[in-house]
Each structure stands twice: as C-alpha cells, then as structure tokens.
C-alpha positions in Angstrom: -13.2 1.8 14.2 -10.6 0.6 11.7 -9.5 2.8 8.9 -8.2 1.4 5.6 -5.1 3.3 4.4 -3.4 2.9 1.1 0.3 3.7 1.6 2.2 4.0 -1.7 5.4 5.6 -3.0 4.9 7.2 -6.4 7.1 9.0 -8.9 6.1 12.6 -9.8 4.7 11.3 -13.1 2.4 8.9 -11.4 4.3 5.6 -11.6 4.5 3.1 -8.7 6.7 0.6 -10.6 8.8 0.6 -13.7 7.8 -1.7 -16.7 9.6 -4.6 -15.1 7.9 -4.3 -11.7 11.0 -2.7 -10.1 10.8 0.6 -8.2 13.1 2.5 -10.5 16.8 3.5 -10.4 19.9 1.4 -10.9 19.2 -0.8 -8.0 15.4 -1.1 -8.6 14.5 0.6 -5.3 14.4 4.4 -6.2 10.8 4.8 -5.0 11.6 3.4 -1.6 15.0 5.0 -0.8 13.2 7.7 1.2 12.2 5.1 3.8 15.7 3.9 4.3 16.9 7.4 5.4 18.1 7.2 9.0 18.9 9.7 11.7 22.0 10.8 9.8 19.7 12.6 7.3 18.6 15.0 9.9 15.1 16.6 9.7 13.5 13.7 7.8 14.1 11.2 10.5 11.1 12.4 12.4 8.6 11.8 9.6 10.2 8.5 8.7 9.8 7.4 12.3 6.2 8.6 12.2 5.4 6.5 9.1 7.2 3.4 10.5 5.1 3.8 13.7 1.9 3.9 11.6 2.9 0.8 9.7 3.8 -1.1 13.0 0.6 0.1 14.6 -1.6 -1.5 11.9 -3.7 -4.5 12.7 -3.9 -6.2 9.3 -2.8 -5.9 5.7 -4.9 -6.1 2.5 -2.7 -6.8 -0.4 -3.3 -7.4 -4.1 -2.5 -10.8 -5.4 0.2 -9.6 -7.7 1.9 -7.6 -4.9 1.6 -10.4 -2.5 3.2 -12.9 -4.9 5.9 -10.5 -5.9 6.7 -10.0 -2.2 6.5 -13.8 -1.6 3.7 -13.0 0.9 6.3 -11.3 3.1 7.4 -14.7 4.3 3.9 -15.5 5.6 3.2 -12.5 7.7 3.7 -8.7 7.4 5.5 -8.0 10.7 3.2 -10.4 12.5 0.1 -9.1 10.9 -2.5 -11.2 9.0 -2.6 -10.6 5.3 -5.8 -10.7 3.3 -5.6 -11.2 -0.5 -8.7 -10.7 -2.7 -8.4 -13.1 -5.6 -10.7 -15.2 -7.8 -8.0 -17.8 -8.2 -6.9 -20.3 -5.5 -3.7 -19.4 -3.7 -0.3 -21.0 -4.6 0.7 -24.0 -2.6 3.2 -21.9 -0.6 0.5 -19.4 0.4 -2.0 -22.2 1.1 0.1 -24.5 3.2 3.1 -22.6 4.4 1.6 -19.2 5.5 -1.2 -19.6 8.0 -1.6 -15.8 8.4 -2.3 -15.3 4.7 -6.0 -15.6 3.7 -7.1 -15.6 0.1 -10.6 -14.2 -0.2 -12.5 -15.2 -3.3 -15.8 -13.4 -2.8 -14.7 -9.8 -3.6 -12.8 -6.8 -2.3 -15.7 -5.9 0.0 -15.4 -9.2 1.8 -11.6 -9.1 1.9 -11.7 -5.6 3.4 -14.4 -6.6 5.9 -12.3 -9.5 7.1 -9.2 -7.4 7.3 -11.0 -4.7 9.3 -12.4 -7.4 11.6 -8.9 -8.8 12.2 -7.5 -5.3 12.7 -10.0 -4.4 15.4 -9.6 -0.7 16.1 -6.3 -0.5 14.4 -5.7 0.5 10.7 -5.7 -1.8 7.7 -2.6 -1.1 5.6 -3.5 -1.5 1.9 -0.5 -2.9 0.0 -2.2 -3.4 -3.3 -1.3 -2.7 -6.8 -3.3 -0.6 -9.2 -6.0 -3.2 -9.9 -6.7 -3.8 -6.2 -6.7 -0.1 -5.3 -9.0 0.7 -8.2 -11.4 -2.1 -7.1 -11.3 -0.8 -3.5 -12.1 2.7 -4.7 -14.9 1.5 -6.8 -16.4 -0.5 -4.0 -16.0 2.4 -1.5 -14.0 0.4 1.0 -10.8 2.5 0.9 -10.8 5.3 3.5 -7.5 7.1 3.1 -4.7 7.4 0.6 -1.1 8.3 1.7 1.2 9.0 -1.2 4.9 9.5 -0.9 5.7 11.6 -3.9 9.3 11.0 -4.9 11.2 13.6 -6.8 11.9 11.5 -9.9 10.3 11.0 -13.3 10.3 7.4 -14.3 8.8 8.0 -17.7 7.1 4.6 -18.0 5.8 1.7 -15.9 2.7 1.0 -13.9 0.4 3.8 -12.9 -1.7 3.6 -9.8 -4.8 5.6 -10.9 -5.1 4.9 -14.7 -8.6 3.5 -14.5 -11.1 4.9 -12.0 -14.9 4.3 -11.7 -15.6 8.1 -11.6 -14.2 11.3 -10.2 -13.3 10.8 -6.5 -13.0 13.8 -4.2 -10.2 13.8 -1.7 -9.6 16.0 1.4 -6.0 16.7 2.3 -5.4 15.6 5.9 -1.6 16.1 6.2 1.4 17.2 4.1 5.0 16.6 5.2 7.8 17.8 3.1 11.2 16.2 3.4 14.3 16.3 1.2 13.6 12.7 0.0 9.8 13.0 -0.7 6.7 15.0 -0.1 4.2 12.9 1.9 0.5 13.7 1.3 -2.3 12.0 3.2 -5.8 12.3 1.9 -9.2 11.2 3.2 -11.7 10.0 0.6 -14.9 12.1 0.7 -18.0 10.1 0.7 
C-alpha cells in the first residue's frame, strides 16, 4: 500500500521559505544545505543517504502548483517519477505540451492523491507541496506522514507551512535522527 509522505525542510521558527520564495541565507538555499553534506561531514552521511534512498524509492510525486511552477516542473519529471499537480486552473503550455509525466488534476486534492498513489503502486508518494497544498491534503485526510527537517536557523519571516489548519491534528513520532546540520523528525498522522 502506498504511503503519502510530506518531506520538508523548515526553520526552527516554522518557515519553509523566506518572503521572496528563497530558502534563506545569502545564497537562498540555507534550508537545504543539510542535504548537500557529503561523506566528508562524517556521521551525518548515513542519514543523508537514508533520505536520498527514500526519495529515490518513491513511485510518484504530488506537488502544489506554485511549487511545481517555481521548480519548472523539475524539467518534466522528478527523477523519472510522474508528477501530479492539483489545480483548478489549466496548466501552462510548457507543462501541458512539453512534460508528458506532469498531470494537472482539476477535481481536487483527493483525486490528485488517488492518481499519485495508483501510479506509485506499493511505493511512497513524495509530497512536494507548499503550504496551501499541504493544508488541503491534511483537511482531506489524504496525507499519511510528515517528515520535517528542522534546520538550526531562525528566518524571522516568510512562508509558514502550518498557518491554517482545519482542526487540531494528532501526530505520532515515528523516527528522530539528530545530525549537526538538522534534526529530522518523521511523524505519522493519527486517524
């Protein structure tokens, strides 16, 4: 059975992007620097390899429209994976004609997730959404797990992931991995 997993880097004060949609820091990538750490960083290379393995083992991606457009639809596929984008507006010409593995789904987040899970088979669906898509997935009950990479930085402003929620949502901690670059916490959503 496929599991939908949100995987997101977040500042300690809850931001997933700065006010200009960058990821913080002078180069705009502060929230993702942890993933660039290689074997030279020592103990963190094991967890980084684990996360990279999880990402590569996924069977499909569900991405928010804004995220998909900011990432230029990952060039038409996300490491060979099909991408499903819930949106009430038609896709841009590039996504419509130039990216056959990108599917815009206009009948809601439930349908988009069902299509992504069907495409993934027994592998995970990686959720690469922004705040709106994640909030919609939580409200619809189609998100199974949340993996947050807490980065030791305070951005002070920007886009928060969980500003608007339908109600209180109980989580169960599945795994905690502490590295010098980040604390990685995986939660299962209690139903």
